[in-house]
C-alpha positions as CSV (number, residue, x, y, z in Angstrom):
1,X,104.4,129.6,94.1
2,X,104.7,126.5,91.9
3,X,108.2,127.5,90.6
4,X,109.7,127.8,94.1
5,X,112.3,125.2,95.0
6,X,111.5,123.7,98.4
7,X,113.5,121.4,100.6
8,X,112.2,119.5,103.6
9,X,114.7,118.2,106.2
10,X,113.4,115.5,108.5
11,X,115.5,113.7,111.1
12,X,112.9,111.2,112.3
13,X,112.3,107.5,111.8
14,X,109.6,105.9,109.6
15,X,106.5,106.6,111.8
16,X,107.4,110.2,112.4
17,X,108.2,110.6,108.7
18,X,104.9,109.2,107.5
19,X,102.9,111.4,109.9
20,X,104.6,114.3,108.1
21,X,103.1,113.2,104.8
22,X,99.9,115.3,105.1
23,X,102.1,118.4,105.5
24,X,104.3,117.2,102.5
25,X,101.2,116.7,100.4
26,X,99.8,120.1,101.1
27,X,103.2,121.7,100.4
28,X,103.5,119.7,97.2
29,X,100.1,120.9,96.0
30,X,101.2,124.5,96.5
31,X,104.8,124.5,95.5
32,X,105.1,121.6,93.0
33,X,108.1,119.4,93.3
34,X,109.7,119.0,96.7
35,X,113.1,117.6,97.7
36,X,113.8,115.9,101.0
37,X,116.9,115.4,103.2
38,X,116.3,112.4,105.5
39,X,117.4,108.9,106.1
40,X,118.1,107.2,102.8
41,X,115.5,104.5,103.2
42,X,112.9,107.2,103.9
43,X,114.0,109.2,100.9
44,X,113.7,106.3,98.6
45,X,110.2,105.6,100.0
46,X,109.1,109.2,99.5
47,X,110.3,109.0,95.9
48,X,108.5,105.7,95.3
49,X,105.3,107.2,96.7
50,X,105.6,110.3,94.5
51,X,106.2,112.7,97.5
52,X,109.7,113.8,96.6
53,X,111.4,114.8,93.4
54,X,114.9,114.2,94.8
55,X,116.2,112.9,98.1
56,X,119.4,113.4,99.9
57,X,120.7,110.9,102.4
58,X,121.1,112.5,105.8
59,X,123.5,109.8,107.0
60,X,126.0,110.7,104.2
61,X,129.3,112.0,105.8
62,X,129.2,115.4,104.0
63,X,125.9,116.4,105.7
64,X,127.6,116.0,109.1
65,X,129.2,119.4,108.5
66,X,125.9,121.0,109.3
67,X,126.6,120.0,112.9
68,X,130.2,121.4,112.8
69,X,131.8,124.8,112.9
70,X,132.4,124.8,109.1
71,X,129.8,123.8,106.6
72,X,131.1,121.9,103.6
73,X,131.2,124.2,100.6
74,X,129.2,121.7,98.5
75,X,126.5,121.6,101.1
76,X,126.4,125.4,101.2
77,X,126.0,125.5,97.4
78,X,123.3,122.8,97.4
79,X,121.2,124.5,100.2
80,X,121.6,127.9,98.5
81,X,119.6,126.5,95.5
82,X,116.3,126.3,97.6
83,X,113.9,129.2,97.9
84,X,112.3,127.7,101.1
85,X,113.7,125.2,103.6
86,X,111.5,123.5,106.2
87,X,113.2,121.7,109.1
88,X,111.4,119.1,111.1
89,X,113.9,119.0,114.0
90,X,114.5,119.8,117.7
91,X,118.0,121.0,116.9
92,X,118.8,124.7,117.4
93,X,122.3,124.0,116.0
94,X,120.9,122.6,112.8
95,X,118.6,125.6,112.4
96,X,121.5,128.0,112.9
97,X,123.7,126.1,110.3
98,X,121.0,126.1,107.7
99,X,120.3,129.8,108.3
100,X,123.9,130.6,107.4
101,X,123.3,129.6,103.8
102,X,119.6,130.2,103.3
103,X,118.3,133.3,101.6
104,X,115.5,133.6,104.2
105,X,115.1,132.1,107.7
106,X,114.4,128.4,107.7
107,X,111.0,127.3,109.0
108,X,111.8,125.0,111.9
109,X,109.0,122.8,113.4
110,X,109.5,120.3,116.2
111,X,108.7,116.8,114.7
112,X,106.2,116.2,117.5
113,X,104.3,118.2,120.0
114,X,105.3,118.5,123.7
115,X,104.7,115.1,125.5
116,X,101.8,116.4,127.6
117,X,99.8,117.9,124.6
118,X,97.2,115.5,123.3
119,X,97.3,116.8,119.7
120,X,97.9,114.5,116.8
121,X,101.4,114.7,115.4
122,X,100.1,115.3,111.8
123,X,97.9,118.1,113.0
124,X,100.8,119.6,114.9
125,X,103.0,119.6,111.8
126,X,100.2,121.1,109.6
127,X,99.7,123.8,112.2
128,X,103.4,124.5,112.1
129,X,103.7,125.0,108.4
130,X,100.5,127.2,108.5
131,X,102.1,129.4,111.2
132,X,105.1,129.7,108.8
133,X,102.8,131.1,106.2
134,X,103.4,128.2,103.8
135,X,99.8,126.9,103.6
136,X,96.3,128.3,104.2
137,X,94.3,127.7,107.3
138,X,91.8,125.6,105.3
139,X,94.6,123.3,104.2
140,X,95.9,122.8,107.8
141,X,93.5,119.9,108.5
142,X,94.5,116.2,108.1
143,X,91.0,115.2,107.0
144,X,91.3,117.7,104.1
145,X,94.5,116.0,102.8
146,X,93.9,113.5,100.0
147,X,95.4,110.1,100.6
148,X,96.8,108.0,97.7
149,X,94.6,105.9,95.5
150,X,96.0,102.3,95.4
151,X,97.0,101.6,91.9
152,X,98.6,98.7,90.0
153,X,97.3,95.2,90.4
154,X,94.2,94.7,92.6
155,X,95.1,93.4,96.0
156,X,94.4,89.9,97.1
157,X,91.4,90.5,99.3
158,X,91.9,87.3,101.2
159,X,95.6,88.0,102.1
160,X,95.8,89.6,105.6
161,X,99.2,90.7,106.8
162,X,100.0,90.5,110.5
163,X,102.9,92.5,111.9
164,X,103.9,91.4,115.4
165,X,107.0,93.7,115.5
166,X,107.6,97.3,116.7
167,X,110.5,99.5,117.2
168,X,110.1,99.3,121.0
169,X,109.6,96.0,122.8
170,X,107.2,97.9,125.1
171,X,104.8,98.3,122.1
172,X,104.7,94.6,121.1
173,X,101.5,92.7,121.8
174,X,102.3,89.1,122.7
175,X,103.0,86.9,119.6
176,X,100.6,84.3,121.0
177,X,97.8,86.9,120.5
178,X,98.7,87.1,116.8
179,X,98.7,83.4,116.5
180,X,95.1,83.3,117.9
181,X,94.1,86.1,115.5
182,X,95.6,84.2,112.6
183,X,93.5,81.1,113.6
184,X,90.3,83.2,113.8
185,X,91.1,84.7,110.3
186,X,91.6,81.3,108.9
187,X,88.3,80.1,110.4
188,X,86.7,83.0,108.4
189,X,88.2,81.8,105.2
190,X,91.0,84.4,105.0
191,X,94.7,83.8,104.6
192,X,96.9,85.4,107.2
193,X,100.6,85.9,106.5
194,X,103.2,87.4,108.8
195,X,105.6,90.2,108.0
196,X,108.7,91.4,109.9
197,X,110.9,94.4,109.4
198,X,114.7,94.4,109.1
199,X,115.3,95.0,112.8
200,X,112.8,92.3,113.9
201,X,114.7,89.1,113.0
202,X,114.6,88.2,116.7
203,X,110.9,87.2,116.2
204,X,111.6,84.8,113.3
205,X,112.3,81.8,115.6
206,X,109.2,82.6,117.7
207,X,107.0,82.7,114.6
208,X,108.3,79.8,112.6
209,X,106.8,76.9,114.6
210,X,103.2,78.1,113.9
211,X,103.3,80.7,111.1
212,X,102.9,79.3,107.7
213,X,104.5,82.2,105.9
214,X,106.7,85.0,107.2
215,X,107.8,87.8,104.9
216,X,111.0,89.7,105.6
217,X,111.1,92.6,103.1
218,X,114.6,94.0,102.7
219,X,113.7,97.6,102.5
220,X,110.7,100.0,102.7
221,X,109.9,99.9,99.1
222,X,109.6,96.1,99.2
223,X,107.4,96.5,102.3
224,X,105.2,99.0,100.5
225,X,104.8,96.6,97.5
226,X,103.9,93.7,99.8
227,X,101.4,95.8,101.7
228,X,99.7,97.0,98.5
229,X,99.2,93.3,97.5
230,X,97.2,92.5,100.6
231,X,93.5,93.0,101.5
232,X,94.0,94.0,105.1
233,X,96.5,94.5,107.9
234,X,96.8,93.9,111.7
235,X,99.8,95.1,113.6
236,X,101.3,96.9,116.6
237,X,101.9,100.6,116.9
238,X,104.9,100.8,114.5
239,X,106.2,102.3,111.3
240,X,104.9,99.5,109.2
241,X,101.4,100.2,110.6
242,X,101.7,103.8,109.6
243,X,102.7,102.8,106.1
244,X,99.8,100.3,105.8
245,X,97.3,102.8,106.9
246,X,98.6,105.5,104.6
247,X,98.5,103.1,101.6
248,X,94.7,102.6,102.3
249,X,94.6,99.1,103.7
250,X,91.8,98.3,106.1
251,X,94.0,98.2,109.3
252,X,93.8,97.4,112.9
253,X,96.6,98.9,115.1
254,X,97.2,97.6,118.6
255,X,98.3,100.3,120.9
256,X,99.9,99.9,124.3
257,X,101.9,102.5,126.2
258,X,101.9,105.1,123.4
259,X,99.0,107.7,123.1
260,X,96.8,107.1,120.0
261,X,95.5,110.6,120.3
262,X,99.0,111.7,119.3
263,X,100.3,108.7,117.2
264,X,97.3,106.9,115.6
265,X,98.1,106.0,111.9
266,X,96.1,108.0,109.4
267,X,94.2,106.2,106.7
268,X,90.8,105.5,105.1
269,X,89.9,102.5,107.3
270,X,91.9,102.4,110.6
271,X,90.7,101.1,113.9
272,X,92.8,101.5,117.1
273,X,92.5,98.8,119.8
274,X,93.5,99.7,123.3
275,X,91.8,98.9,126.6
276,X,89.9,101.7,128.2
277,X,92.3,102.3,131.1
278,X,92.4,105.1,133.6
279,X,96.2,105.4,133.4
280,X,97.7,107.9,131.0
281,X,99.7,106.5,128.0
282,X,103.2,106.6,129.3
283,X,105.7,105.7,126.5
284,X,106.9,109.2,126.1
285,X,106.8,110.3,129.7
286,X,108.2,107.2,131.5
287,X,111.1,105.3,129.9
288,X,110.6,102.1,132.0
289,X,107.8,99.6,132.0
290,X,105.2,99.8,134.7
291,X,104.7,96.9,137.1
292,X,101.5,95.8,135.5
293,X,101.3,96.8,131.8
294,X,97.6,96.1,131.2
295,X,97.6,98.4,128.1
296,X,98.8,95.4,126.1
297,X,97.8,92.4,128.2
298,X,94.2,93.7,128.4
299,X,93.7,93.4,124.6
300,X,92.1,90.1,123.6
301,X,92.3,88.4,120.2
302,X,88.5,88.6,120.0
303,X,88.6,92.4,120.4
304,X,91.2,92.6,117.6
305,X,89.1,90.5,115.3
306,X,85.9,92.4,116.0
307,X,87.7,95.7,115.1
308,X,89.2,94.1,112.0
309,X,85.8,92.8,110.8
310,X,84.4,96.3,111.0
311,X,87.1,98.0,109.0
312,X,87.4,95.1,106.5
313,X,83.6,95.1,105.7
314,X,83.1,98.8,105.5
């Protein structure tokens, strides 16, 4: 099996991509080197983390032919090099295109379970590659997948990174809550610092009056290096939180309308904070905000600090 050439095609964003890492790790253990076709930033991150031998940028123009009537000959030749192709996608058309050039049928797995199924995304993907016959049943468990050991320079235990951003505004806990958390951390002798992603510049002006230090890493590798330098992390339900958890930081993740049973970041020391409400998490089932979104307003800074102290001290 180790000499088989395997390609993973993933069309998702950073959070979806990182929750595929347990599946990638299991496939890597069985087949050796793996190549990925995905967004270029994600491919570079996978290479940096040692999860991909090569990466191909999905946004490159030549790959668009997979969604056209005629596939580019160079793409045909490249895909024909692989013994196995795994496609994390909802697209029937993409599956049909890849099957035109693959020696055997592509294994297509939806990147997430149906919205009403309360199964974790990582487990759903592991189950999918198991059903394709690519891993054993024993390997199809997230808790059996080894997470990376943080290497390099030891992290600064006192530096705690706070991430008030998120891809959806609906998932952002109020910045005022993060300021209160920062003050409580400082009272405990810790050094909170803020971090924002490339698409979150709108929050810079809101942070600057009170935040002493705001990091704005230019890419995912810079973000990973910054995260690995810290002793802990507190953030919203976001791609950055998934990366922090995967890298092994003690992390608190504040959930709102999304379902943590499906989307909780995976890591060694992760605590999810969300009020115990009767309403069902609604982000994937209702595209509009509800009239009274208590799933975020009901979370207090004290609850966040209590959760952080537990994972930080363990």
